[in-house]
C-alpha positions in Angstrom: 91.4 47.9 14.5 90.7 49.0 18.0 94.3 48.2 19.0 95.7 50.3 16.2 93.4 53.2 17.1 94.4 53.0 20.7 98.1 53.0 19.9 97.7 56.0 17.5 95.7 57.9 20.2 98.5 57.3 22.6 101.1 58.6 20.1 99.0 61.8 19.6 98.8 62.2 23.4 102.6 61.9 23.8 103.3 64.4 21.0 100.8 66.8 22.4 102.2 66.6 25.9 105.9 66.6 24.9 108.2 69.5 26.0 108.8 72.1 23.3 112.3 73.1 22.1 112.8 76.8 22.8 112.7 79.1 19.8 111.4 76.2 17.5 108.2 74.4 16.8 109.9 71.1 17.7 109.4 69.0 20.8 111.2 66.4 22.8 109.4 63.0 23.0 110.3 59.9 24.9 111.8 57.7 22.2 111.2 54.4 24.0 107.5 55.0 24.5 107.1 56.1 20.9 108.9 53.1 19.5 106.9 50.8 21.7 103.6 52.3 20.4 104.9 52.1 16.8 105.8 48.4 17.3 102.2 47.8 18.6 100.8 49.5 15.5 103.1 47.4 13.2 102.1 44.2 14.9 98.4 45.0 14.9 98.0 46.2 11.3 98.6 42.9 9.6 96.0 41.1 11.7 93.5 43.9 11.3 94.1 44.1 7.6 93.5 40.3 7.4 90.3 40.7 9.3 89.2 43.5 7.0 90.1 41.5 4.0 88.1 38.6 5.3 85.1 40.9 5.8 85.5 42.2 2.3 85.8 38.7 0.9 82.7 37.6 2.7 80.8 40.7 1.9 78.8 39.2 -1.0 78.0 36.1 1.1 77.0 38.3 4.0 74.8 40.5 1.8 73.3 37.4 0.1 72.6 35.8 3.5 71.1 39.1 4.7 68.9 39.4 1.6 67.8 35.8 1.9 66.9 36.2 5.6 65.1 39.5 4.7 63.1 37.7 2.0 62.2 34.9 4.3 61.2 37.4 7.0 59.2 39.4 4.4 57.5 36.2 3.1 56.7 35.1 6.6 55.4 38.5 7.5 53.2 38.6 4.4 51.8 35.1 5.1 51.1 36.1 8.7 49.5 39.3 7.7 47.3 37.5 5.1 46.3 35.0 7.7 45.5 37.7 10.2 43.5 39.7 7.6 41.6 36.5 6.7 40.8 35.9 10.3 39.8 39.5 10.8 37.5 39.3 7.8 35.9 36.0 9.0 35.4 37.5 12.5 33.9 40.7 11.0 31.5 38.7 8.8 30.5 36.6 11.8 29.9 39.7 13.9 27.9 41.4 11.1 25.8 38.3 10.6 25.1 38.2 14.4 24.3 41.9 14.4 21.9 41.5 11.5 20.2 38.5 13.1 19.9 40.4 16.4 18.5 43.4 14.5 16.0 41.3 12.6 14.9 39.6 15.9 14.6 43.0 17.6 12.6 44.5 14.7 10.3 41.5 14.6 9.7 41.9 18.3 9.0 45.6 17.9 6.6 45.0 15.1 4.8 42.3 17.1 4.6 44.7 20.1 3.4 47.5 17.8 0.7 45.2 16.3 -0.3 44.1 19.8 -0.5 47.7 21.0 -2.6 48.7 18.0 -4.9 45.8 18.4 -5.3 46.6 22.1 -6.0 50.2 21.2 -8.6 49.3 18.7 -10.2 46.9 21.2 -10.3 49.7 23.9 -11.6 52.1 21.3 -14.4 49.7 20.4 -15.2 49.1 24.1 -15.3 52.8 25.0 -17.2 53.7 21.8 -19.8 51.0 22.6 -20.1 52.2 26.2 -20.4 55.8 25.1 -23.0 54.9 22.5 -25.0 52.8 25.0 -24.7 55.6 27.6 -25.8 58.2 25.1 -28.8 56.1 24.0 -29.7 55.5 27.6 -29.5 59.2 28.5 -31.3 60.0 25.2 -34.1 57.6 26.1 -34.2 59.0 29.6 -34.4 62.5 28.3 -37.1 61.6 25.8 -39.1 59.8 28.6 -38.7 62.8 30.9 -39.7 65.1 28.1 -42.7 63.0 27.2 -43.7 62.8 30.9 -43.3 66.5 31.4 -45.3 67.2 28.3 -48.0 64.8 29.4 -48.1 66.4 32.9 -48.3 69.8 31.3 -51.1 68.8 29.0 -53.0 67.1 31.8 -52.5 70.1 34.0 -53.5 72.4 31.1 -56.7 70.3 30.6 -57.5 70.4 34.2 -57.0 74.1 34.5 -59.0 74.8 31.3 -61.9 72.9 32.8 -62.0 75.5 35.6 -63.5 78.7 34.3 -62.2 80.9 37.0 -58.6 79.9 36.5 -58.5 79.5 32.7 -56.0 82.4 32.2 -53.7 81.3 34.9 -53.9 77.7 33.7 -52.8 78.7 30.3 -49.8 80.5 31.7 -48.9 77.6 34.0 -49.3 75.1 31.2 -47.0 77.2 29.0 -44.5 77.5 31.8 -44.6 73.7 32.3 -44.2 73.0 28.6 -41.3 75.4 28.4 -39.7 73.8 31.4 -40.1 70.4 29.8 -38.5 71.6 26.6 -35.6 73.2 28.6 -35.1 70.0 30.6 -35.1 67.9 27.5 -32.5 70.3 25.9 -30.4 70.1 29.0 -30.4 66.4 29.1 -29.5 66.2 25.4 -26.6 68.7 25.9 -25.3 66.6 28.9 -25.5 63.5 26.8 -23.6 65.1 23.9 -21.0 66.5 26.4 -20.5 63.1 27.9 -20.1 61.4 24.6 -17.6 64.1 23.4 -15.6 63.9 26.6 -15.4 60.1 26.4 -14.3 60.1 22.8 -11.7 62.8 23.6 -10.2 60.7 26.4 -10.1 57.7 24.0 -8.3 59.9 21.4 -5.7 61.0 23.9 -5.1 57.3 25.0 -4.7 56.2 21.4 -2.4 59.1 20.5 -0.2 58.2 23.5 0.0 54.6 22.6 0.9 55.4 19.0 3.5 57.9 20.2 5.2 55.1 22.3 5.1 52.8 19.3 6.5 55.5 17.0 9.4 56.2 19.4 10.2 52.6 19.7 10.3 52.1 15.9 12.4 55.3 15.5 14.9 54.0 18.0 15.1 50.7 16.1 15.6 52.5 12.7 18.3 54.8 14.2 20.1 51.9 15.8 20.1 49.9 12.5 20.5 52.7 9.9 22.3 55.4 11.9 25.6 57.2 11.1 27.5 53.9 11.8 25.3 51.9 9.4 27.6 49.9 7.2 25.2 48.6 4.5 22.1 46.6 3.9 18.7 47.6 2.9 17.7 51.2 3.9 14.4 51.9 5.6 11.4 51.5 3.3 10.0 54.6 1.8 6.6 55.7 3.1 7.3 54.6 6.7 6.4 57.5 9.0 7.9 56.1 12.2 4.7 57.2 14.1 2.9 53.9 14.1 0.0 55.3 12.0 1.1 53.2 9.0 0.1 50.1 11.0 -3.5 51.3 11.4 -5.3 50.7 8.1 
């Protein structure tokens, strides 16, 4: 067909470039060139027609072959896609299992660490409380002893002064002052003892609160990592868990 089209294009070019006949719409064309091109067209048409007929005759076979190849390609593509999907599912299940195992291991470690921190906090609390109680008892005994000693000294001084007639009045005054001073000293010692115990217990409370805050933040990070926005399933966090670590102290 390309040869026919080339010959026809050449004929059109010759006609377009031919000299016009004056006063008419006719033109003068080279007869030899035109006849040569027409012979080329005449020779080319039968072969081109045969080729076209062959194509038409083989059309059904070509279409069937193309459909068969397309079906084979589609079947192979489906099989490959199914295999790829199955592999992807298997890999996804493996990754999920590994992630769940890692999350369980991390959670167990966090719980163990939280329990250890709580136990350590309780131990420190007991130690500090015992030391504070012992110190309070010691200071209380010291205060009582000082109070008793001052009272005894005051009573002795009072007795001695009373025995002296000329200083009876001043002895009474001095004895009252000594007794008042003894009471004031005993009250001061008791207040110091109470302040010490309160300060020690306050420091212990701050230490325990800081430890529980660390435990709570650690557990919150674990829960957010496992059940955050990208969480794909599984059991949600248990109800009643505060995330502060207080639920571990019963």
